[in-house]
mmCIF file of the N, C-alpha and C atoms, coordinates in Angstrom:
data_MODEL
# 
_entry.id   MODEL 
# 
loop_
_atom_site.group_PDB 
_atom_site.id 
_atom_site.type_symbol 
_atom_site.label_atom_id 
_atom_site.label_alt_id 
_atom_site.label_comp_id 
_atom_site.label_asym_id 
_atom_site.label_entity_id 
_atom_site.label_seq_id 
_atom_site.pdbx_PDB_ins_code 
_atom_site.Cartn_x 
_atom_site.Cartn_y 
_atom_site.Cartn_z 
_atom_site.occupancy 
_atom_site.B_iso_or_equiv 
_atom_site.pdbx_formal_charge 
_atom_site.auth_seq_id 
_atom_site.auth_comp_id 
_atom_site.auth_asym_id 
_atom_site.auth_atom_id 
_atom_site.pdbx_PDB_model_num 
ATOM 1   N N  . UNK A 1 1  ? 12.826 -9.255  12.246 1.00 0.00 ? 1  UNK A N  1 
ATOM 2   C CA . UNK A 1 1  ? 11.545 -8.457  12.431 1.00 0.00 ? 1  UNK A CA 1 
ATOM 3   C C  . UNK A 1 1  ? 11.868 -6.928  12.447 1.00 0.00 ? 1  UNK A C  1 
ATOM 4   N N  . UNK A 1 2  ? 11.178 -6.077  11.775 1.00 0.00 ? 2  UNK A N  1 
ATOM 5   C CA . UNK A 1 2  ? 11.448 -4.685  11.734 1.00 0.00 ? 2  UNK A CA 1 
ATOM 6   C C  . UNK A 1 2  ? 10.447 -3.895  12.568 1.00 0.00 ? 2  UNK A C  1 
ATOM 7   N N  . UNK A 1 3  ? 10.764 -2.670  12.623 1.00 0.00 ? 3  UNK A N  1 
ATOM 8   C CA . UNK A 1 3  ? 9.758  -1.791  13.431 1.00 0.00 ? 3  UNK A CA 1 
ATOM 9   C C  . UNK A 1 3  ? 8.534  -1.435  12.532 1.00 0.00 ? 3  UNK A C  1 
ATOM 10  N N  . UNK A 1 4  ? 7.444  -1.158  13.238 1.00 0.00 ? 4  UNK A N  1 
ATOM 11  C CA . UNK A 1 4  ? 6.273  -0.916  12.623 1.00 0.00 ? 4  UNK A CA 1 
ATOM 12  C C  . UNK A 1 4  ? 6.278  0.424   11.801 1.00 0.00 ? 4  UNK A C  1 
ATOM 13  N N  . UNK A 1 5  ? 7.168  1.309   12.264 1.00 0.00 ? 5  UNK A N  1 
ATOM 14  C CA . UNK A 1 5  ? 7.321  2.668   11.506 1.00 0.00 ? 5  UNK A CA 1 
ATOM 15  C C  . UNK A 1 5  ? 7.936  2.306   10.139 1.00 0.00 ? 5  UNK A C  1 
ATOM 16  N N  . UNK A 1 6  ? 8.873  1.457   10.114 1.00 0.00 ? 6  UNK A N  1 
ATOM 17  C CA . UNK A 1 6  ? 9.508  1.182   8.836  1.00 0.00 ? 6  UNK A CA 1 
ATOM 18  C C  . UNK A 1 6  ? 8.562  0.650   7.780  1.00 0.00 ? 6  UNK A C  1 
ATOM 19  N N  . UNK A 1 7  ? 7.827  -0.361  8.323  1.00 0.00 ? 7  UNK A N  1 
ATOM 20  C CA . UNK A 1 7  ? 6.795  -1.063  7.451  1.00 0.00 ? 7  UNK A CA 1 
ATOM 21  C C  . UNK A 1 7  ? 5.661  -0.274  6.903  1.00 0.00 ? 7  UNK A C  1 
ATOM 22  N N  . UNK A 1 8  ? 5.131  0.692   7.701  1.00 0.00 ? 8  UNK A N  1 
ATOM 23  C CA . UNK A 1 8  ? 3.999  1.401   7.283  1.00 0.00 ? 8  UNK A CA 1 
ATOM 24  C C  . UNK A 1 8  ? 4.370  2.480   6.212  1.00 0.00 ? 8  UNK A C  1 
ATOM 25  N N  . UNK A 1 9  ? 5.668  2.823   6.116  1.00 0.00 ? 9  UNK A N  1 
ATOM 26  C CA . UNK A 1 9  ? 6.067  3.782   4.962  1.00 0.00 ? 9  UNK A CA 1 
ATOM 27  C C  . UNK A 1 9  ? 6.292  3.021   3.657  1.00 0.00 ? 9  UNK A C  1 
ATOM 28  N N  . UNK A 1 10 ? 6.274  1.733   3.577  1.00 0.00 ? 10 UNK A N  1 
ATOM 29  C CA . UNK A 1 10 ? 6.372  1.049   2.369  1.00 0.00 ? 10 UNK A CA 1 
ATOM 30  C C  . UNK A 1 10 ? 5.246  0.837   1.542  1.00 0.00 ? 10 UNK A C  1 
ATOM 31  N N  . UNK A 1 11 ? 4.066  1.103   2.173  1.00 0.00 ? 11 UNK A N  1 
ATOM 32  C CA . UNK A 1 11 ? 2.886  0.901   1.314  1.00 0.00 ? 11 UNK A CA 1 
ATOM 33  C C  . UNK A 1 11 ? 1.642  0.339   2.135  1.00 0.00 ? 11 UNK A C  1 
ATOM 34  N N  . UNK A 1 12 ? 0.745  -0.174  1.494  1.00 0.00 ? 12 UNK A N  1 
ATOM 35  C CA . UNK A 1 12 ? -0.406 -0.781  2.255  1.00 0.00 ? 12 UNK A CA 1 
ATOM 36  C C  . UNK A 1 12 ? -0.006 -1.696  3.282  1.00 0.00 ? 12 UNK A C  1 
ATOM 37  N N  . UNK A 1 13 ? -0.759 -1.606  4.382  1.00 0.00 ? 13 UNK A N  1 
ATOM 38  C CA . UNK A 1 13 ? -0.511 -2.406  5.618  1.00 0.00 ? 13 UNK A CA 1 
ATOM 39  C C  . UNK A 1 13 ? -1.886 -3.053  6.081  1.00 0.00 ? 13 UNK A C  1 
ATOM 40  N N  . UNK A 1 14 ? -1.752 -4.265  6.423  1.00 0.00 ? 14 UNK A N  1 
ATOM 41  C CA . UNK A 1 14 ? -2.984 -5.015  6.910  1.00 0.00 ? 14 UNK A CA 1 
ATOM 42  C C  . UNK A 1 14 ? -2.629 -5.192  8.469  1.00 0.00 ? 14 UNK A C  1 
ATOM 43  N N  . UNK A 1 15 ? -3.572 -4.780  9.251  1.00 0.00 ? 15 UNK A N  1 
ATOM 44  C CA . UNK A 1 15 ? -3.414 -4.819  10.862 1.00 0.00 ? 15 UNK A CA 1 
ATOM 45  C C  . UNK A 1 15 ? -4.362 -5.810  11.358 1.00 0.00 ? 15 UNK A C  1 
ATOM 46  N N  . UNK A 1 16 ? -3.845 -6.634  12.240 1.00 0.00 ? 16 UNK A N  1 
ATOM 47  C CA . UNK A 1 16 ? -4.788 -7.670  12.783 1.00 0.00 ? 16 UNK A CA 1 
ATOM 48  C C  . UNK A 1 16 ? -4.646 -7.419  14.486 1.00 0.00 ? 16 UNK A C  1 
ATOM 49  N N  . UNK A 1 17 ? -5.767 -7.443  15.114 1.00 0.00 ? 17 UNK A N  1 
ATOM 50  C CA . UNK A 1 17 ? -5.692 -7.282  16.587 1.00 0.00 ? 17 UNK A CA 1 
ATOM 51  C C  . UNK A 1 17 ? -6.304 -8.544  17.215 1.00 0.00 ? 17 UNK A C  1 
ATOM 52  N N  . UNK A 1 18 ? -5.566 -9.062  18.066 1.00 0.00 ? 18 UNK A N  1 
ATOM 53  C CA . UNK A 1 18 ? -6.017 -10.253 18.798 1.00 0.00 ? 18 UNK A CA 1 
ATOM 54  C C  . UNK A 1 18 ? -6.010 -9.925  20.246 1.00 0.00 ? 18 UNK A C  1 
ATOM 55  N N  . UNK A 1 19 ? -6.846 -10.378 21.087 1.00 0.00 ? 19 UNK A N  1 
ATOM 56  C CA . UNK A 1 19 ? -6.971 -10.109 22.495 1.00 0.00 ? 19 UNK A CA 1 
ATOM 57  C C  . UNK A 1 19 ? -7.067 -11.311 23.293 1.00 0.00 ? 19 UNK A C  1 
ATOM 58  N N  . UNK A 1 20 ? -6.399 -11.363 24.436 1.00 0.00 ? 20 UNK A N  1 
ATOM 59  C CA . UNK A 1 20 ? -6.676 -12.598 25.363 1.00 0.00 ? 20 UNK A CA 1 
ATOM 60  C C  . UNK A 1 20 ? -5.287 -12.887 25.976 1.00 0.00 ? 20 UNK A C  1 
ATOM 61  N N  . UNK A 1 21 ? -5.446 -13.867 26.866 1.00 0.00 ? 21 UNK A N  1 
ATOM 62  C CA . UNK A 1 21 ? -4.254 -14.177 27.705 1.00 0.00 ? 21 UNK A CA 1 
ATOM 63  C C  . UNK A 1 21 ? -3.074 -14.772 26.843 1.00 0.00 ? 21 UNK A C  1 
ATOM 64  N N  . UNK A 1 22 ? -1.956 -14.269 26.889 1.00 0.00 ? 22 UNK A N  1 
ATOM 65  C CA . UNK A 1 22 ? -0.827 -14.599 26.162 1.00 0.00 ? 22 UNK A CA 1 
ATOM 66  C C  . UNK A 1 22 ? -0.862 -14.456 24.558 1.00 0.00 ? 22 UNK A C  1 
ATOM 67  N N  . UNK A 1 23 ? -1.829 -13.655 24.227 1.00 0.00 ? 23 UNK A N  1 
ATOM 68  C CA . UNK A 1 23 ? -1.930 -13.623 22.758 1.00 0.00 ? 23 UNK A CA 1 
ATOM 69  C C  . UNK A 1 23 ? -0.723 -12.985 22.000 1.00 0.00 ? 23 UNK A C  1 
ATOM 70  N N  . UNK A 1 24 ? 0.070  -12.166 22.620 1.00 0.00 ? 24 UNK A N  1 
ATOM 71  C CA . UNK A 1 24 ? 1.187  -11.673 21.959 1.00 0.00 ? 24 UNK A CA 1 
ATOM 72  C C  . UNK A 1 24 ? 2.250  -12.794 21.620 1.00 0.00 ? 24 UNK A C  1 
ATOM 73  N N  . UNK A 1 25 ? 2.520  -13.632 22.631 1.00 0.00 ? 25 UNK A N  1 
ATOM 74  C CA . UNK A 1 25 ? 3.391  -14.790 22.529 1.00 0.00 ? 25 UNK A CA 1 
ATOM 75  C C  . UNK A 1 25 ? 2.925  -15.733 21.485 1.00 0.00 ? 25 UNK A C  1 
ATOM 76  N N  . UNK A 1 26 ? 1.508  -16.118 21.598 1.00 0.00 ? 26 UNK A N  1 
ATOM 77  C CA . UNK A 1 26 ? 0.942  -17.087 20.715 1.00 0.00 ? 26 UNK A CA 1 
ATOM 78  C C  . UNK A 1 26 ? 0.996  -16.595 19.248 1.00 0.00 ? 26 UNK A C  1 
ATOM 79  N N  . UNK A 1 27 ? 0.753  -15.298 19.066 1.00 0.00 ? 27 UNK A N  1 
ATOM 80  C CA . UNK A 1 27 ? 0.750  -14.747 17.690 1.00 0.00 ? 27 UNK A CA 1 
ATOM 81  C C  . UNK A 1 27 ? 2.063  -14.634 17.161 1.00 0.00 ? 27 UNK A C  1 
ATOM 82  N N  . UNK A 1 28 ? 3.144  -14.402 17.949 1.00 0.00 ? 28 UNK A N  1 
ATOM 83  C CA . UNK A 1 28 ? 4.527  -14.426 17.527 1.00 0.00 ? 28 UNK A CA 1 
ATOM 84  C C  . UNK A 1 28 ? 4.867  -15.673 17.084 1.00 0.00 ? 28 UNK A C  1 
ATOM 85  N N  . UNK A 1 29 ? 4.639  -16.770 17.852 1.00 0.00 ? 29 UNK A N  1 
ATOM 86  C CA . UNK A 1 29 ? 5.007  -18.080 17.498 1.00 0.00 ? 29 UNK A CA 1 
ATOM 87  C C  . UNK A 1 29 ? 4.366  -18.562 16.074 1.00 0.00 ? 29 UNK A C  1 
ATOM 88  N N  . UNK A 1 30 ? 2.982  -18.423 16.131 1.00 0.00 ? 30 UNK A N  1 
ATOM 89  C CA . UNK A 1 30 ? 2.289  -18.818 15.029 1.00 0.00 ? 30 UNK A CA 1 
ATOM 90  C C  . UNK A 1 30 ? 2.700  -18.028 13.645 1.00 0.00 ? 30 UNK A C  1 
ATOM 91  N N  . UNK A 1 31 ? 2.911  -16.805 13.814 1.00 0.00 ? 31 UNK A N  1 
ATOM 92  C CA . UNK A 1 31 ? 3.385  -16.045 12.590 1.00 0.00 ? 31 UNK A CA 1 
ATOM 93  C C  . UNK A 1 31 ? 4.768  -16.399 12.194 1.00 0.00 ? 31 UNK A C  1 
ATOM 94  N N  . UNK A 1 32 ? 5.699  -16.647 13.160 1.00 0.00 ? 32 UNK A N  1 
ATOM 95  C CA . UNK A 1 32 ? 7.058  -16.957 12.844 1.00 0.00 ? 32 UNK A CA 1 
ATOM 96  C C  . UNK A 1 32 ? 7.005  -18.349 12.173 1.00 0.00 ? 32 UNK A C  1 
ATOM 97  N N  . UNK A 1 33 ? 6.179  -19.285 12.573 1.00 0.00 ? 33 UNK A N  1 
ATOM 98  C CA . UNK A 1 33 ? 6.133  -20.692 11.986 1.00 0.00 ? 33 UNK A CA 1 
ATOM 99  C C  . UNK A 1 33 ? 5.591  -20.475 10.555 1.00 0.00 ? 33 UNK A C  1 
ATOM 100 N N  . UNK A 1 34 ? 4.521  -19.658 10.335 1.00 0.00 ? 34 UNK A N  1 
ATOM 101 C CA . UNK A 1 34 ? 3.934  -19.475 9.067  1.00 0.00 ? 34 UNK A CA 1 
ATOM 102 C C  . UNK A 1 34 ? 4.865  -18.795 8.061  1.00 0.00 ? 34 UNK A C  1 
ATOM 103 N N  . UNK A 1 35 ? 5.550  -17.789 8.548  1.00 0.00 ? 35 UNK A N  1 
ATOM 104 C CA . UNK A 1 35 ? 6.516  -17.125 7.616  1.00 0.00 ? 35 UNK A CA 1 
ATOM 105 C C  . UNK A 1 35 ? 7.584  -18.031 7.237  1.00 0.00 ? 35 UNK A C  1 
ATOM 106 N N  . UNK A 1 36 ? 8.163  -18.825 8.204  1.00 0.00 ? 36 UNK A N  1 
ATOM 107 C CA . UNK A 1 36 ? 9.242  -19.778 7.768  1.00 0.00 ? 36 UNK A CA 1 
ATOM 108 C C  . UNK A 1 36 ? 8.823  -20.810 6.828  1.00 0.00 ? 36 UNK A C  1 
ATOM 109 N N  . UNK A 1 37 ? 7.502  -21.205 7.001  1.00 0.00 ? 37 UNK A N  1 
ATOM 110 C CA . UNK A 1 37 ? 6.948  -22.357 6.169  1.00 0.00 ? 37 UNK A CA 1 
ATOM 111 C C  . UNK A 1 37 ? 6.591  -21.900 4.777  1.00 0.00 ? 37 UNK A C  1 
ATOM 112 N N  . UNK A 1 38 ? 6.086  -20.673 4.563  1.00 0.00 ? 38 UNK A N  1 
ATOM 113 C CA . UNK A 1 38 ? 5.405  -20.316 3.317  1.00 0.00 ? 38 UNK A CA 1 
ATOM 114 C C  . UNK A 1 38 ? 6.025  -18.974 2.658  1.00 0.00 ? 38 UNK A C  1 
ATOM 115 N N  . UNK A 1 39 ? 6.399  -18.086 3.484  1.00 0.00 ? 39 UNK A N  1 
ATOM 116 C CA . UNK A 1 39 ? 6.687  -16.698 2.976  1.00 0.00 ? 39 UNK A CA 1 
ATOM 117 C C  . UNK A 1 39 ? 7.894  -16.067 3.583  1.00 0.00 ? 39 UNK A C  1 
ATOM 118 N N  . UNK A 1 40 ? 8.986  -16.651 3.330  1.00 0.00 ? 40 UNK A N  1 
ATOM 119 C CA . UNK A 1 40 ? 10.270 -16.274 3.843  1.00 0.00 ? 40 UNK A CA 1 
ATOM 120 C C  . UNK A 1 40 ? 10.557 -14.754 3.761  1.00 0.00 ? 40 UNK A C  1 
ATOM 121 N N  . UNK A 1 41 ? 10.183 -14.161 2.650  1.00 0.00 ? 41 UNK A N  1 
ATOM 122 C CA . UNK A 1 41 ? 10.543 -12.780 2.369  1.00 0.00 ? 41 UNK A CA 1 
ATOM 123 C C  . UNK A 1 41 ? 9.601  -11.843 2.689  1.00 0.00 ? 41 UNK A C  1 
ATOM 124 N N  . UNK A 1 42 ? 8.454  -12.272 3.260  1.00 0.00 ? 42 UNK A N  1 
ATOM 125 C CA . UNK A 1 42 ? 7.298  -11.344 3.588  1.00 0.00 ? 42 UNK A CA 1 
ATOM 126 C C  . UNK A 1 42 ? 7.723  -10.454 4.787  1.00 0.00 ? 42 UNK A C  1 
ATOM 127 N N  . UNK A 1 43 ? 7.596  -9.084  4.643  1.00 0.00 ? 43 UNK A N  1 
ATOM 128 C CA . UNK A 1 43 ? 7.860  -8.278  5.721  1.00 0.00 ? 43 UNK A CA 1 
ATOM 129 C C  . UNK A 1 43 ? 6.640  -8.381  6.781  1.00 0.00 ? 43 UNK A C  1 
ATOM 130 N N  . UNK A 1 44 ? 7.003  -8.408  8.041  1.00 0.00 ? 44 UNK A N  1 
ATOM 131 C CA . UNK A 1 44 ? 5.947  -8.442  8.981  1.00 0.00 ? 44 UNK A CA 1 
ATOM 132 C C  . UNK A 1 44 ? 6.371  -7.816  10.318 1.00 0.00 ? 44 UNK A C  1 
ATOM 133 N N  . UNK A 1 45 ? 5.449  -7.570  11.265 1.00 0.00 ? 45 UNK A N  1 
ATOM 134 C CA . UNK A 1 45 ? 5.859  -6.978  12.461 1.00 0.00 ? 45 UNK A CA 1 
ATOM 135 C C  . UNK A 1 45 ? 4.775  -7.641  13.600 1.00 0.00 ? 45 UNK A C  1 
ATOM 136 N N  . UNK A 1 46 ? 5.383  -7.974  14.683 1.00 0.00 ? 46 UNK A N  1 
ATOM 137 C CA . UNK A 1 46 ? 4.475  -8.446  15.835 1.00 0.00 ? 46 UNK A CA 1 
ATOM 138 C C  . UNK A 1 46 ? 5.112  -7.633  17.056 1.00 0.00 ? 46 UNK A C  1 
ATOM 139 N N  . UNK A 1 47 ? 4.188  -7.284  17.853 1.00 0.00 ? 47 UNK A N  1 
ATOM 140 C CA . UNK A 1 47 ? 4.487  -6.532  19.064 1.00 0.00 ? 47 UNK A CA 1 
ATOM 141 C C  . UNK A 1 47 ? 5.319  -7.398  19.991 1.00 0.00 ? 47 UNK A C  1 
ATOM 142 N N  . UNK A 1 48 ? 6.194  -6.836  20.756 1.00 0.00 ? 48 UNK A N  1 
ATOM 143 C CA . UNK A 1 48 ? 7.160  -7.610  21.665 1.00 0.00 ? 48 UNK A CA 1 
ATOM 144 C C  . UNK A 1 48 ? 6.453  -7.791  23.031 1.00 0.00 ? 48 UNK A C  1 
ATOM 145 N N  . UNK A 1 49 ? 5.498  -7.090  23.425 1.00 0.00 ? 49 UNK A N  1 
ATOM 146 C CA . UNK A 1 49 ? 4.763  -7.280  24.690 1.00 0.00 ? 49 UNK A CA 1 
ATOM 147 C C  . UNK A 1 49 ? 3.455  -6.710  24.722 1.00 0.00 ? 49 UNK A C  1 
ATOM 148 N N  . UNK A 1 50 ? 2.641  -7.204  25.621 1.00 0.00 ? 50 UNK A N  1 
ATOM 149 C CA . UNK A 1 50 ? 1.325  -6.543  25.716 1.00 0.00 ? 50 UNK A CA 1 
ATOM 150 C C  . UNK A 1 50 ? 1.217  -5.157  25.852 1.00 0.00 ? 50 UNK A C  1 
ATOM 151 N N  . UNK A 1 51 ? 2.213  -4.617  26.697 1.00 0.00 ? 51 UNK A N  1 
ATOM 152 C CA . UNK A 1 51 ? 2.389  -3.160  26.875 1.00 0.00 ? 51 UNK A CA 1 
ATOM 153 C C  . UNK A 1 51 ? 2.644  -2.399  25.589 1.00 0.00 ? 51 UNK A C  1 
ATOM 154 N N  . UNK A 1 52 ? 3.595  -3.051  24.804 1.00 0.00 ? 52 UNK A N  1 
ATOM 155 C CA . UNK A 1 52 ? 3.971  -2.315  23.570 1.00 0.00 ? 52 UNK A CA 1 
ATOM 156 C C  . UNK A 1 52 ? 2.785  -2.426  22.520 1.00 0.00 ? 52 UNK A C  1 
ATOM 157 N N  . UNK A 1 53 ? 2.142  -3.532  22.583 1.00 0.00 ? 53 UNK A N  1 
ATOM 158 C CA . UNK A 1 53 ? 0.959  -3.734  21.718 1.00 0.00 ? 53 UNK A CA 1 
ATOM 159 C C  . UNK A 1 53 ? -0.053 -2.672  21.784 1.00 0.00 ? 53 UNK A C  1 
ATOM 160 N N  . UNK A 1 54 ? -0.425 -2.505  23.058 1.00 0.00 ? 54 UNK A N  1 
ATOM 161 C CA . UNK A 1 54 ? -1.490 -1.456  23.303 1.00 0.00 ? 54 UNK A CA 1 
ATOM 162 C C  . UNK A 1 54 ? -1.067 -0.138  22.789 1.00 0.00 ? 54 UNK A C  1 
ATOM 163 N N  . UNK A 1 55 ? 0.122  0.344   22.905 1.00 0.00 ? 55 UNK A N  1 
ATOM 164 C CA . UNK A 1 55 ? 0.567  1.668   22.336 1.00 0.00 ? 55 UNK A CA 1 
ATOM 165 C C  . UNK A 1 55 ? 0.647  1.661   20.826 1.00 0.00 ? 55 UNK A C  1 
ATOM 166 N N  . UNK A 1 56 ? 1.092  0.523   20.266 1.00 0.00 ? 56 UNK A N  1 
ATOM 167 C CA . UNK A 1 56 ? 1.294  0.320   18.876 1.00 0.00 ? 56 UNK A CA 1 
ATOM 168 C C  . UNK A 1 56 ? -0.101 0.334   18.222 1.00 0.00 ? 56 UNK A C  1 
ATOM 169 N N  . UNK A 1 57 ? -1.107 -0.294  18.769 1.00 0.00 ? 57 UNK A N  1 
ATOM 170 C CA . UNK A 1 57 ? -2.519 -0.250  18.286 1.00 0.00 ? 57 UNK A CA 1 
ATOM 171 C C  . UNK A 1 57 ? -3.059 1.051   18.236 1.00 0.00 ? 57 UNK A C  1 
ATOM 172 N N  . UNK A 1 58 ? -2.802 1.825   19.233 1.00 0.00 ? 58 UNK A N  1 
ATOM 173 C CA . UNK A 1 58 ? -3.330 3.250   19.262 1.00 0.00 ? 58 UNK A CA 1 
ATOM 174 C C  . UNK A 1 58 ? -2.683 3.989   18.117 1.00 0.00 ? 58 UNK A C  1 
ATOM 175 N N  . UNK A 1 59 ? -1.356 3.963   17.952 1.00 0.00 ? 59 UNK A N  1 
ATOM 176 C CA . UNK A 1 59 ? -0.688 4.597   16.829 1.00 0.00 ? 59 UNK A CA 1 
ATOM 177 C C  . UNK A 1 59 ? -1.136 4.113   15.509 1.00 0.00 ? 59 UNK A C  1 
ATOM 178 N N  . UNK A 1 60 ? -1.397 2.801   15.327 1.00 0.00 ? 60 UNK A N  1 
ATOM 179 C CA . UNK A 1 60 ? -1.809 2.272   14.098 1.00 0.00 ? 60 UNK A CA 1 
ATOM 180 C C  . UNK A 1 60 ? -3.078 2.786   13.715 1.00 0.00 ? 60 UNK A C  1 
ATOM 181 N N  . UNK A 1 61 ? -4.126 2.777   14.558 1.00 0.00 ? 61 UNK A N  1 
ATOM 182 C CA . UNK A 1 61 ? -5.523 3.143   14.430 1.00 0.00 ? 61 UNK A CA 1 
ATOM 183 C C  . UNK A 1 61 ? -5.537 4.699   14.085 1.00 0.00 ? 61 UNK A C  1 
ATOM 184 N N  . UNK A 1 62 ? -4.694 5.452   14.837 1.00 0.00 ? 62 UNK A N  1 
ATOM 185 C CA . UNK A 1 62 ? -4.565 6.905   14.486 1.00 0.00 ? 62 UNK A CA 1 
ATOM 186 C C  . UNK A 1 62 ? -3.959 7.101   13.122 1.00 0.00 ? 62 UNK A C  1 
ATOM 187 N N  . UNK A 1 63 ? -3.013 6.376   12.670 1.00 0.00 ? 63 UNK A N  1 
ATOM 188 C CA . UNK A 1 63 ? -2.489 6.498   11.366 1.00 0.00 ? 63 UNK A CA 1 
ATOM 189 C C  . UNK A 1 63 ? -3.454 6.037   10.339 1.00 0.00 ? 63 UNK A C  1 
ATOM 190 N N  . UNK A 1 64 ? -4.203 5.027   10.465 1.00 0.00 ? 64 UNK A N  1 
ATOM 191 C CA . UNK A 1 64 ? -5.193 4.503   9.491  1.00 0.00 ? 64 UNK A CA 1 
ATOM 192 C C  . UNK A 1 64 ? -6.272 5.583   9.409  1.00 0.00 ? 64 UNK A C  1 
ATOM 193 N N  . UNK A 1 65 ? -6.720 6.185   10.490 1.00 0.00 ? 65 UNK A N  1 
ATOM 194 C CA . UNK A 1 65 ? -7.746 7.172   10.542 1.00 0.00 ? 65 UNK A CA 1 
ATOM 195 C C  . UNK A 1 65 ? -7.290 8.454   9.658  1.00 0.00 ? 65 UNK A C  1 
ATOM 196 N N  . UNK A 1 66 ? -6.148 8.830   9.937  1.00 0.00 ? 66 UNK A N  1 
ATOM 197 C CA . UNK A 1 66 ? -5.630 9.939   9.159  1.00 0.00 ? 66 UNK A CA 1 
ATOM 198 C C  . UNK A 1 66 ? -5.491 9.661   7.632  1.00 0.00 ? 66 UNK A C  1 
ATOM 199 N N  . UNK A 1 67 ? -5.173 8.422   7.255  1.00 0.00 ? 67 UNK A N  1 
ATOM 200 C CA . UNK A 1 67 ? -5.054 8.170   5.860  1.00 0.00 ? 67 UNK A CA 1 
ATOM 201 C C  . UNK A 1 67 ? -6.387 7.958   5.182  1.00 0.00 ? 67 UNK A C  1 
ATOM 202 N N  . UNK A 1 68 ? -7.478 7.720   5.918  1.00 0.00 ? 68 UNK A N  1 
ATOM 203 C CA . UNK A 1 68 ? -8.777 7.578   5.305  1.00 0.00 ? 68 UNK A CA 1 
ATOM 204 C C  . UNK A 1 68 ? -9.349 8.927   4.944  1.00 0.00 ? 68 UNK A C  1 
ATOM 205 N N  . UNK A 1 69 ? -8.911 9.907   5.699  1.00 0.00 ? 69 UNK A N  1 
ATOM 206 C CA . UNK A 1 69 ? -9.373 11.399  5.400  1.00 0.00 ? 69 UNK A CA 1 
ATOM 207 C C  . UNK A 1 69 ? -8.405 12.202  4.771  1.00 0.00 ? 69 UNK A C  1 
ATOM 208 N N  . UNK A 1 70 ? -7.401 11.692  4.352  1.00 0.00 ? 70 UNK A N  1 
ATOM 209 C CA . UNK A 1 70 ? -6.342 12.483  3.564  1.00 0.00 ? 70 UNK A CA 1 
ATOM 210 C C  . UNK A 1 70 ? -6.759 12.722  2.156  1.00 0.00 ? 70 UNK A C  1 
# 
């Protein structure tokens, strides 16, 4: 898994936001299983904690907003 900063410099990015109890851990497990099953070389990023996720979402939305008006 790489940092979000590395991935967003490579080109188009799709961001998904999930909310709820233990959603970070559930998304990590489901995405890891999916990547291993179908797309071994697909770059991806998942937050490591709910605290990190909140800050990363703010940064992602700010970055996306800047790109829309550039």
